[in-house]
KETOR-637536 format. One line per field, with one value per residue (C-alpha): residue in one letter; residue number from 1; chain; x, y, z negated. Coordinates in nm, 2 decimals, padded with zeros to 4 digits, always signed. Each point is the difference from the previous one (the first is absolute). Layout:
N
aa: (a/...);
i: (NUM/...);
ch: (A/...);
X: (X/...);
Y: (Y/...);
Z: (Z/...);
END
This chain:
523
aa: (m/k/k/r/l/f/t/g/l/a/a/i/t/f/f/l/t/a/a/c/q/k/e/a/s/r/d/v/d/k/g/k/m/p/l/q/k/t/a/s/a/v/i/n/a/a/p/p/l/g/t/l/v/d/g/a/t/y/r/i/r/g/i/s/s/t/s/p/g/g/p/v/v/e/v/t/g/n/s/s/a/e/n/a/a/i/q/q/w/s/w/f/p/n/n/g/q/k/w/k/l/l/k/i/d/a/v/y/y/k/l/v/n/v/t/s/n/k/c/l/e/s/p/s/a/t/s/g/d/i/l/r/q/a/t/d/h/g/g/d/s/q/s/w/s/i/a/y/s/g/s/n/n/v/f/s/l/t/n/k/a/t/g/m/k/m/v/v/d/p/g/d/d/t/p/g/r/k/i/k/q/k/s/t/v/s/g/t/q/d/m/f/n/f/h/n/v/n/y/q/n/p/l/i/d/a/s/r/p/d/p/y/v/a/q/k/d/g/y/y/y/f/m/y/t/r/g/n/k/i/g/l/r/k/t/t/s/m/s/l/l/s/t/a/t/e/t/v/v/w/t/p/p/a/g/t/a/y/s/s/n/i/w/a/p/e/l/h/f/l/s/g/k/w/y/l/y/f/a/a/n/d/g/t/g/d/s/h/r/m/y/v/l/e/n/g/n/a/d/p/m/t/g/t/w/t/f/k/g/k/i/s/d/a/s/d/q/w/a/i/d/g/t/v/l/t/i/g/s/a/n/y/f/v/w/s/g/w/e/s/t/a/s/r/y/k/q/y/l/y/l/a/a/m/s/n/p/w/t/i/d/g/p/r/v/k/i/s/s/p/t/n/t/w/e/k/h/e/p/n/s/i/g/a/g/v/n/e/g/p/i/m/l/q/k/d/a/s/s/p/v/f/i/i/y/s/a/s/r/y/s/s/d/d/y/c/l/a/q/i/q/l/t/s/g/g/n/p/t/v/a/t/d/w/i/n/k/k/q/v/f/v/r/n/d/a/n/s/v/y/g/p/g/h/n/g/f/f/t/s/n/y/t/d/p/n/g/v/e/r/k/e/n/w/f/v/y/h/a/r/s/l/p/n/a/s/g/t/p/r/t/p/r/m/q/k/l/t/w/n/t/d/g/s/p/n/f/g/i/a/t/a/s/g/i/d/i/p/i/p/v/g/e);
i: (1/2/3/4/5/6/7/8/9/10/11/12/13/14/15/16/17/18/19/20/21/22/23/24/25/26/27/28/29/30/31/32/33/34/35/36/37/38/39/40/41/42/43/44/45/46/47/48/49/50/51/52/53/54/55/56/57/58/59/60/61/62/63/64/65/66/67/68/69/70/71/72/73/74/75/76/77/78/79/80/81/82/83/84/85/86/87/88/89/90/91/92/93/94/95/96/97/98/99/100/101/102/103/104/105/106/107/108/109/110/111/112/113/114/115/116/117/118/119/120/121/122/123/124/125/126/127/128/129/130/131/132/133/134/135/136/137/138/139/140/141/142/143/144/145/146/147/148/149/150/151/152/153/154/155/156/157/158/159/160/161/162/163/164/165/166/167/168/169/170/171/172/173/174/175/176/177/178/179/180/181/182/183/184/185/186/187/188/189/190/191/192/193/194/195/196/197/198/199/200/201/202/203/204/205/206/207/208/209/210/211/212/213/214/215/216/217/218/219/220/221/222/223/224/225/226/227/228/229/230/231/232/233/234/235/236/237/238/239/240/241/242/243/244/245/246/247/248/249/250/251/252/253/254/255/256/257/258/259/260/261/262/263/264/265/266/267/268/269/270/271/272/273/274/275/276/277/278/279/280/281/282/283/284/285/286/287/288/289/290/291/292/293/294/295/296/297/298/299/300/301/302/303/304/305/306/307/308/309/310/311/312/313/314/315/316/317/318/319/320/321/322/323/324/325/326/327/328/329/330/331/332/333/334/335/336/337/338/339/340/341/342/343/344/345/346/347/348/349/350/351/352/353/354/355/356/357/358/359/360/361/362/363/364/365/366/367/368/369/370/371/372/373/374/375/376/377/378/379/380/381/382/383/384/385/386/387/388/389/390/391/392/393/394/395/396/397/398/399/400/401/402/403/404/405/406/407/408/409/410/411/412/413/414/415/416/417/418/419/420/421/422/423/424/425/426/427/428/429/430/431/432/433/434/435/436/437/438/439/440/441/442/443/444/445/446/447/448/449/450/451/452/453/454/455/456/457/458/459/460/461/462/463/464/465/466/467/468/469/470/471/472/473/474/475/476/477/478/479/480/481/482/483/484/485/486/487/488/489/490/491/492/493/494/495/496/497/498/499/500/501/502/503/504/505/506/507/508/509/510/511/512/513/514/515/516/517/518/519/520/521/522/523);
ch: (A/A/A/A/A/A/A/A/A/A/A/A/A/A/A/A/A/A/A/A/A/A/A/A/A/A/A/A/A/A/A/A/A/A/A/A/A/A/A/A/A/A/A/A/A/A/A/A/A/A/A/A/A/A/A/A/A/A/A/A/A/A/A/A/A/A/A/A/A/A/A/A/A/A/A/A/A/A/A/A/A/A/A/A/A/A/A/A/A/A/A/A/A/A/A/A/A/A/A/A/A/A/A/A/A/A/A/A/A/A/A/A/A/A/A/A/A/A/A/A/A/A/A/A/A/A/A/A/A/A/A/A/A/A/A/A/A/A/A/A/A/A/A/A/A/A/A/A/A/A/A/A/A/A/A/A/A/A/A/A/A/A/A/A/A/A/A/A/A/A/A/A/A/A/A/A/A/A/A/A/A/A/A/A/A/A/A/A/A/A/A/A/A/A/A/A/A/A/A/A/A/A/A/A/A/A/A/A/A/A/A/A/A/A/A/A/A/A/A/A/A/A/A/A/A/A/A/A/A/A/A/A/A/A/A/A/A/A/A/A/A/A/A/A/A/A/A/A/A/A/A/A/A/A/A/A/A/A/A/A/A/A/A/A/A/A/A/A/A/A/A/A/A/A/A/A/A/A/A/A/A/A/A/A/A/A/A/A/A/A/A/A/A/A/A/A/A/A/A/A/A/A/A/A/A/A/A/A/A/A/A/A/A/A/A/A/A/A/A/A/A/A/A/A/A/A/A/A/A/A/A/A/A/A/A/A/A/A/A/A/A/A/A/A/A/A/A/A/A/A/A/A/A/A/A/A/A/A/A/A/A/A/A/A/A/A/A/A/A/A/A/A/A/A/A/A/A/A/A/A/A/A/A/A/A/A/A/A/A/A/A/A/A/A/A/A/A/A/A/A/A/A/A/A/A/A/A/A/A/A/A/A/A/A/A/A/A/A/A/A/A/A/A/A/A/A/A/A/A/A/A/A/A/A/A/A/A/A/A/A/A/A/A/A/A/A/A/A/A/A/A/A/A/A/A/A/A/A/A/A/A/A/A/A/A/A/A/A/A/A/A/A/A/A/A/A/A/A/A/A/A/A/A/A/A/A/A/A/A/A/A/A/A/A/A/A/A/A/A/A/A/A/A/A/A/A/A/A/A/A/A/A/A/A/A/A/A/A/A/A/A/A/A);
X: (-00.17/+00.32/+00.26/+00.18/+00.12/-00.01/+00.38/+00.24/-00.13/-00.37/-00.02/-00.21/+00.12/-00.32/-02.81/+00.14/-00.10/+00.24/+00.24/-00.02/+00.02/+00.32/+00.14/-00.06/+00.13/+00.05/-00.17/+00.31/-00.06/-00.37/-00.25/+00.27/-00.17/+00.24/-00.12/-00.23/+00.21/-00.16/+00.02/+00.15/+00.33/+00.01/+00.29/-00.04/+00.32/+00.35/-00.04/+00.22/+00.34/+00.07/-00.35/-00.01/-00.29/-00.12/-00.06/+00.23/+00.28/+00.38/+00.34/+00.24/+00.33/+00.29/+00.10/+00.36/+00.00/+00.05/-00.21/-00.36/+00.00/+00.23/-00.03/-00.36/-00.07/-00.08/+00.00/+00.31/-00.05/-00.39/-00.05/-00.30/+00.18/-00.03/+00.27/+00.12/+00.28/-00.09/+00.23/+00.02/+00.04/-00.04/-00.35/-00.16/-00.41/-00.06/-00.18/+00.28/+00.06/-00.34/-00.15/-00.37/-00.03/-00.26/-00.07/-00.04/-00.14/+00.12/+00.37/+00.12/-00.02/+00.11/+00.14/-00.10/+00.21/-00.21/+00.20/-00.05/-00.25/+00.21/+00.08/+00.34/+00.14/+00.27/+00.15/+00.16/+00.11/+00.35/+00.12/+00.15/-00.24/-00.16/-00.37/-00.20/-00.36/-00.19/-00.38/-00.27/-00.04/-00.09/+00.34/+00.17/+00.32/-00.26/-00.08/+00.14/-00.03/+00.07/+00.11/-00.02/+00.33/-00.18/+00.11/-00.04/-00.18/+00.25/-00.05/+00.19/-00.11/+00.00/-00.08/-00.23/+00.17/+00.36/-00.05/+00.26/+00.04/-00.04/+00.29/+00.24/+00.35/+00.23/-00.21/+00.09/-00.18/+00.17/-00.24/+00.03/+00.03/-00.19/-00.31/+00.08/-00.11/+00.25/-00.03/+00.22/+00.01/+00.24/-00.10/-00.32/+00.04/-00.31/-00.22/-00.23/-00.20/-00.37/-00.13/-00.35/+00.05/-00.42/-00.11/-00.35/-00.11/-00.05/+00.37/-00.10/-00.35/-00.06/-00.05/+00.32/-00.12/+00.26/+00.23/+00.36/+00.29/+00.41/+00.25/+00.38/+00.26/-00.22/-00.24/-00.33/-00.13/-00.39/-00.19/-00.35/-00.23/+00.02/-00.12/+00.21/+00.36/+00.20/+00.10/+00.18/-00.01/+00.32/-00.04/+00.20/-00.30/-00.34/-00.22/+00.11/-00.06/-00.24/+00.31/+00.18/+00.07/-00.12/+00.21/-00.11/+00.31/-00.14/-00.32/-00.01/+00.00/-00.28/-00.15/+00.13/-00.17/+00.09/-00.07/-00.34/-00.17/+00.32/-00.12/+00.19/+00.35/+00.27/+00.35/+00.22/+00.41/+00.10/+00.34/+00.17/-00.22/-00.39/-00.26/-00.32/-00.32/-00.36/-00.28/-00.12/-00.19/-00.03/-00.31/-00.23/-00.19/+00.13/+00.36/+00.19/+00.34/+00.28/+00.33/+00.33/+00.24/+00.35/+00.21/+00.35/+00.01/+00.04/-00.30/-00.29/-00.14/+00.32/+00.17/-00.13/-00.28/+00.05/-00.33/+00.10/-00.32/-00.31/+00.02/-00.20/-00.04/-00.07/-00.38/+00.04/-00.35/-00.16/+00.22/+00.02/+00.15/+00.34/+00.25/+00.29/+00.01/+00.36/+00.08/+00.34/+00.18/-00.27/-00.26/-00.32/-00.26/-00.34/-00.32/-00.34/-00.14/-00.25/-00.01/-00.15/-00.17/-00.29/-00.01/+00.10/-00.04/+00.03/+00.34/+00.25/+00.32/+00.27/+00.40/+00.28/+00.39/+00.24/+00.31/+00.10/-00.20/-00.17/-00.09/-00.21/+00.15/-00.27/-00.39/-00.23/-00.16/-00.34/+00.09/-00.34/-00.38/-00.29/-00.20/-00.15/-00.26/+00.22/+00.18/-00.30/-00.15/-00.10/-00.12/-00.37/+00.00/+00.23/+00.20/+00.30/+00.26/+00.33/+00.33/+00.26/+00.24/+00.21/+00.35/+00.22/+00.01/+00.21/+00.10/+00.33/+00.22/-00.12/-00.37/-00.28/+00.02/-00.35/-00.17/-00.24/-00.23/-00.30/-00.38/-00.29/-00.04/+00.16/-00.29/-00.18/-00.05/+00.10/+00.33/+00.25/+00.34/+00.07/+00.28/+00.13/+00.29/+00.31/+00.02/+00.30/+00.25/-00.25/+00.05/-00.11/-00.05/-00.23/-00.40/-00.05/+00.26/-00.18/-00.23/-00.19/-00.22/-00.21/-00.06/+00.21/-00.12/-00.36/-00.20/-00.13/-00.32/+00.08/+00.30/-00.17/+00.24/-00.10/+00.19/+00.34/+00.28/+00.28/+00.26/+00.36/+00.25/+00.31/+00.20/+00.07/+00.29/+00.28/+00.28/+00.01/+00.34/-00.02/+00.02/-00.34/-00.18/-00.35/-00.21/-00.39/-00.15/-00.27/-00.21/-00.16/-00.32/-00.29/-00.40/-00.25/-00.16/-00.38/-00.23/-00.13/+00.19/+00.28/+00.06/+00.13/+00.39/+00.21/+00.22/+00.33/+00.02/+00.21/+00.01/+00.24/-00.02/+00.09/+00.07/-00.17/+00.18/+00.01/+00.15/-00.31/-00.08/-00.25/-00.14/-00.23/-00.30/-00.04/+00.05/-00.22/+00.11/+00.10/+00.11/+00.36/+00.23/+00.35/+00.24/+00.24/+00.30/+00.30/-00.16);
Y: (+01.07/+00.00/+00.23/-00.04/+00.09/-00.18/-00.01/-00.13/-00.22/-00.08/+00.37/+00.12/+00.32/-00.18/+00.02/-00.10/-00.36/-00.11/+00.24/-00.16/-00.36/+00.12/+00.09/-00.35/-00.20/+00.18/-00.32/-00.21/-00.31/+00.03/-00.23/-00.14/-00.17/-00.17/+00.15/-00.25/-00.24/-00.16/-00.31/+00.22/+00.02/+00.37/+00.06/+00.31/-00.03/-00.17/-00.37/-00.18/-00.08/-00.29/+00.04/+00.07/+00.12/-00.17/+00.28/+00.25/+00.15/+00.02/+00.11/-00.25/+00.03/-00.23/-00.03/-00.06/+00.41/+00.12/+00.33/+00.02/+00.19/-00.19/-00.12/-00.19/-00.26/+00.12/-00.07/+00.17/+00.35/-00.02/-00.21/-00.17/-00.21/-00.42/-00.15/+00.31/-00.06/+00.07/+00.19/+00.22/+00.34/+00.31/+00.14/+00.15/+00.10/-00.22/-00.27/-00.24/-00.03/-00.10/-00.33/-00.16/-00.31/-00.20/-00.35/-00.29/-00.28/-00.05/-00.03/+00.20/+00.37/+00.18/+00.34/+00.20/+00.33/+00.33/+00.14/-00.30/-00.19/-00.30/-00.25/-00.06/-00.34/-00.28/+00.01/-00.36/-00.31/+00.16/+00.07/+00.42/+00.11/+00.34/+00.06/+00.12/+00.13/-00.16/+00.01/-00.18/-00.34/-00.19/-00.22/-00.14/+00.21/+00.31/-00.15/+00.07/-00.10/+00.24/-00.08/+00.24/+00.02/+00.11/+00.36/+00.33/-00.10/-00.18/-00.32/-00.22/-00.13/-00.36/-00.06/-00.24/-00.15/-00.02/+00.02/+00.25/+00.34/+00.31/+00.19/+00.32/-00.11/+00.11/+00.10/+00.36/+00.32/+00.11/+00.14/-00.23/-00.34/-00.23/-00.18/-00.40/-00.34/-00.23/-00.36/+00.09/+00.35/+00.15/+00.25/+00.22/+00.03/-00.17/+00.20/+00.29/+00.28/+00.01/+00.39/+00.09/+00.28/+00.12/+00.06/+00.05/+00.18/-00.02/-00.09/-00.19/-00.14/+00.08/+00.36/+00.19/+00.37/+00.29/-00.17/+00.19/-00.09/+00.14/-00.13/+00.00/-00.17/-00.24/-00.12/+00.14/+00.00/-00.05/+00.08/+00.11/-00.01/-00.31/+00.19/-00.17/-00.03/+00.11/-00.25/+00.02/-00.16/+00.01/-00.09/+00.10/-00.03/+00.15/-00.20/-00.29/+00.16/-00.25/-00.26/+00.20/-00.10/+00.23/+00.09/+00.19/+00.24/+00.16/-00.07/+00.28/-00.07/-00.07/+00.31/+00.28/+00.32/-00.20/-00.35/-00.02/+00.08/+00.06/+00.15/+00.08/-00.06/+00.16/-00.07/+00.27/-00.02/+00.37/+00.08/-00.37/-00.20/-00.11/+00.16/-00.15/+00.28/-00.18/+00.13/-00.21/+00.06/-00.17/-00.16/+00.24/+00.30/+00.32/-00.09/-00.06/+00.18/-00.06/-00.19/-00.06/-00.32/+00.02/-00.29/+00.06/-00.34/-00.02/-00.22/+00.11/-00.38/-00.04/+00.17/+00.20/+00.24/+00.28/+00.19/+00.32/+00.16/+00.21/+00.26/+00.31/+00.34/+00.22/-00.04/-00.38/-00.09/-00.32/-00.07/-00.28/-00.13/+00.21/+00.05/+00.15/+00.27/+00.10/+00.29/+00.06/-00.10/+00.10/-00.22/+00.05/-00.22/+00.01/-00.21/-00.03/+00.17/+00.16/+00.40/-00.11/-00.26/+00.27/-00.08/-00.34/-00.26/+00.28/-00.03/+00.25/-00.04/+00.17/+00.08/+00.10/-00.02/-00.25/+00.04/-00.35/-00.34/-00.02/+00.38/+00.28/+00.35/+00.24/+00.04/-00.20/+00.16/-00.09/-00.07/-00.17/+00.01/-00.23/+00.30/-00.19/-00.22/-00.30/+00.08/-00.11/-00.32/-00.22/-00.39/+00.15/+00.40/+00.31/+00.08/+00.22/-00.11/-00.19/+00.07/-00.28/-00.23/+00.30/-00.11/+00.20/-00.03/+00.17/-00.10/+00.14/+00.25/+00.26/-00.09/+00.14/-00.16/-00.19/-00.16/-00.21/-00.10/-00.18/+00.14/-00.08/-00.29/-00.27/-00.27/+00.21/-00.11/+00.37/-00.04/+00.15/+00.14/+00.37/+00.27/+00.31/+00.16/+00.21/+00.33/+00.04/+00.09/+00.01/-00.06/-00.32/+00.14/+00.30/-00.12/+00.20/-00.11/-00.35/+00.04/-00.18/-00.25/-00.28/-00.35/-00.21/-00.41/-00.07/-00.31/-00.16/-00.19/-00.14/-00.22/-00.04/+00.22/+00.18/+00.20/+00.02/+00.22/-00.01/-00.06/-00.04/+00.04/-00.18/+00.01/-00.32/+00.05/-00.17/+00.08/-00.19/-00.13/+00.34/+00.20/+00.13/+00.00/-00.11/+00.16/-00.03/+00.15/-00.17/+00.05/-00.25/+00.04/-00.18/-00.05/-00.23/-00.19/+00.06/+00.26/+00.13/-00.25/+00.18/-00.32/-00.16/-00.02/+00.25/-00.19/+00.15/+00.11/+00.14/+00.19/+00.21/+00.40/+00.21/+00.35/+00.32/+00.24/+00.25/-00.24/-00.09/-00.37/-00.23/-00.27/-00.13/-00.20/-00.26/-00.32/-00.32/-00.31/-00.36/+00.24/-00.07/+00.32/+00.00/-00.04/+00.29/+00.05/-00.19/-00.27);
Z: (-00.93/+00.16/+00.20/+00.30/+00.33/+00.31/-00.05/-00.23/-00.29/+00.04/+00.01/+00.21/+00.18/+00.14/-02.08/-00.27/+00.00/+00.28/-00.16/-00.33/+00.19/+00.17/-00.33/-00.17/+00.31/+00.31/+00.15/+00.00/+00.15/-00.10/+00.17/+00.22/+00.25/+00.33/+00.32/+00.22/+00.25/+00.26/+00.20/+00.29/-00.20/-00.04/-00.21/-00.28/-00.12/+00.12/-00.03/-00.23/+00.08/+00.22/+00.15/+00.40/+00.16/+00.32/+00.28/-00.18/+00.17/-00.22/+00.03/-00.03/-00.15/-00.10/-00.33/+00.07/+00.04/-00.33/+00.08/-00.10/+00.34/+00.17/+00.39/+00.09/+00.28/+00.33/+00.36/+00.12/+00.16/-00.09/+00.33/+00.14/+00.24/-00.03/-00.20/-00.12/-00.31/-00.35/-00.20/-00.33/+00.05/-00.23/-00.09/+00.26/+00.02/+00.31/+00.05/+00.11/-00.39/-00.08/+00.05/-00.07/-00.18/+00.12/-00.15/+00.16/-00.21/-00.38/+00.03/+00.35/+00.11/+00.31/-00.01/+00.26/+00.09/+00.02/+00.27/+00.25/-00.14/+00.05/-00.27/-00.17/+00.16/-00.06/+00.35/-00.03/-00.20/-00.07/-00.31/+00.00/+00.29/-00.02/-00.03/+00.24/+00.10/+00.22/+00.16/-00.25/+00.13/-00.33/+00.00/-00.32/+00.09/-00.11/-00.32/-00.33/-00.33/-00.25/-00.36/-00.29/-00.21/-00.30/-00.05/+00.17/+00.30/+00.14/+00.25/+00.20/+00.36/+00.15/+00.35/+00.06/+00.32/-00.14/-00.35/-00.03/-00.19/+00.13/-00.10/+00.02/+00.13/-00.12/-00.33/-00.08/+00.05/+00.36/+00.26/+00.29/-00.17/+00.20/-00.18/+00.09/-00.09/-00.19/-00.16/-00.26/-00.22/-00.23/-00.28/+00.07/+00.37/+00.04/-00.26/+00.14/-00.19/+00.14/-00.06/+00.14/+00.20/-00.13/-00.34/-00.11/-00.28/-00.31/-00.08/-00.29/-00.05/-00.35/-00.20/+00.00/-00.07/+00.01/+00.26/+00.03/+00.19/-00.07/+00.26/-00.04/+00.17/+00.25/-00.29/-00.05/-00.39/-00.03/-00.34/-00.11/-00.30/-00.20/-00.32/-00.29/+00.18/+00.31/+00.27/+00.34/+00.30/+00.22/+00.36/+00.31/+00.20/-00.10/+00.23/-00.25/-00.31/-00.11/-00.02/-00.17/-00.37/-00.27/-00.30/-00.29/-00.08/-00.32/-00.26/-00.27/-00.36/-00.20/-00.22/+00.23/+00.16/+00.34/-00.08/+00.19/+00.29/+00.22/+00.34/+00.36/-00.08/+00.24/+00.05/+00.09/+00.08/-00.13/-00.10/+00.06/-00.21/+00.01/-00.18/-00.06/-00.10/-00.11/-00.21/-00.29/-00.35/-00.31/+00.09/-00.13/+00.19/+00.16/-00.09/+00.35/+00.03/+00.25/-00.11/+00.18/-00.01/+00.13/+00.15/+00.10/+00.19/+00.39/+00.01/-00.19/-00.04/-00.23/-00.26/-00.30/+00.00/-00.29/-00.11/+00.05/-00.18/+00.14/+00.27/-00.09/+00.04/-00.33/+00.03/-00.02/+00.15/+00.13/+00.29/+00.25/+00.33/-00.02/+00.30/+00.11/+00.28/+00.11/+00.22/+00.06/-00.29/-00.26/-00.15/-00.10/-00.20/+00.15/-00.17/-00.08/-00.34/-00.17/-00.09/-00.30/-00.24/+00.03/+00.38/-00.04/+00.31/+00.25/+00.16/+00.16/+00.15/-00.17/+00.03/-00.16/+00.03/-00.15/-00.16/+00.02/+00.13/-00.37/-00.09/+00.12/-00.01/-00.04/+00.01/+00.22/+00.29/+00.15/+00.38/+00.10/-00.16/+00.10/+00.20/+00.27/-00.02/+00.15/-00.29/-00.25/+00.10/-00.28/+00.07/+00.01/-00.03/+00.03/-00.28/-00.16/+00.23/+00.04/+00.15/-00.07/+00.13/+00.14/+00.23/+00.21/+00.38/+00.24/+00.37/-00.06/-00.14/+00.29/-00.02/-00.28/-00.35/-00.09/-00.32/+00.09/-00.28/-00.09/-00.03/-00.15/-00.29/+00.08/-00.01/+00.23/+00.36/+00.12/-00.19/+00.28/+00.06/+00.05/+00.06/-00.10/+00.14/-00.14/+00.22/+00.19/-00.21/-00.31/-00.33/-00.17/-00.32/+00.16/+00.04/+00.26/+00.22/-00.01/+00.34/+00.26/-00.23/+00.20/+00.00/+00.23/-00.08/-00.08/-00.02/+00.30/-00.01/+00.33/-00.09/-00.34/-00.19/-00.31/-00.24/+00.18/-00.23/-00.23/+00.23/+00.06/+00.32/+00.15/+00.30/+00.19/+00.26/+00.21/+00.23/+00.31/+00.18/+00.18/-00.28/+00.02/-00.33/+00.00/-00.31/-00.10/-00.32/-00.19/-00.30/-00.23/-00.18/-00.21/+00.12/-00.03/+00.25/-00.12/-00.04/-00.30/-00.22/-00.21/-00.18/+00.29/+00.06/+00.15/+00.21/+00.10/+00.40/+00.25/+00.29/+00.24/-00.02/+00.27/+00.03/+00.15/+00.22/-00.30/-00.23/-00.16/-00.10/+00.23/-00.22/+00.26/-00.10/-00.25/+00.17/-00.08/-00.19/+00.21/+00.31/+00.13/-00.02/+00.13/-00.31/-00.04/+00.21/-00.10/-00.17);
END
């Protein structure tokens, strides 16, 4: 499921019983069961908009800056000095731009700078004076009421001692503008966006299997298996995915070969248009095939999705989890399928050249077979084997090309991610040019992560005022939080991806739910 290079669009040049159950529904939201939340206020997804978390650390941005990545509130010079002035400055990954929110009582908070451990303070009773930091003395000048504006985690702050508002003055996006207190305000100079600098998995506290992310022009587009339609969420912050509105962009007509059991949709921008690839059937048994939609609108959330038809090679066998592999200027379609109905439920990875985004040109080539025991796990047995959910991964144009895929039955706790690698200068349509098969991301019983798989990739980045680009590579995947519980939610999670010296990916270990993790760079 998916393609991409870690540059450009989101391209990242970065037996039978269980199978029959999958054919019926693929467990879409089956047995939906919210994760347990405790009195200790563990947050297993971003809280609702307008919620401030006591003890959390935030980056605070005046919305008089029209850019979502505009300057943020900081202690000038990242200083620890007493009475250091407060200003706005372009985003930097330093603690002088981070503020810990501590609740004083039912109304008031204090904001403690992470670098200095000093409090945001009103310096006087004079309107127009610059705010400063000072050692915590528990006084009213360091107490702030914080009122929600009603949208997008934007708040206003009022000092208890003076009754004056915290403002950017003048209210624009110029780095170095001072953060002041004023008795009267204009426009939005007193409005500030609060962005938690940490997130916790899962991203959404509900079953969202087969997660996928495309990205373009500063936006991330998230989708997953819904079953009877295709929806998208659009966001600039993956850590706030749960707060993004989901829009149904396409519903199939009734009574067709593709009206039911829509699985693992993927969004790709190819040849100047958006394309949606999805698997579907007519609601009966072994009839899944891959299909394509096209949208010429710049924003895939809007415009018209035109049905382009089935995408298949001449064998026209059962097929799911289609994705696009791009090498140079050539595109290849990669999918999971059966060799024939005689060997149904054993899933291989196939590849074929494409003549355009909705047409396969030439025969399919089997590039991976489930030959290892770790590719054959069913929930309670060893079966025929499954390779599915393929997606391209490449660090950069000079690094090796990988296909990351999911192995074993999705309902098994041992469902995992694995890789195959294209030989240097290799031909994707030559099966023997795909080498170095191995597991790369597996269950973690200690962290209560079971069946991690079916992933996607995205890149976060930011160019600081010195012109230095800061970039991070991330992957999304689904997993369950309980062992031996295939009917429980497969919730979407994300983690940072790193690289080994040979250009191969390092996925690390699956992290636990409810643990603070730094948000992607640039958020």
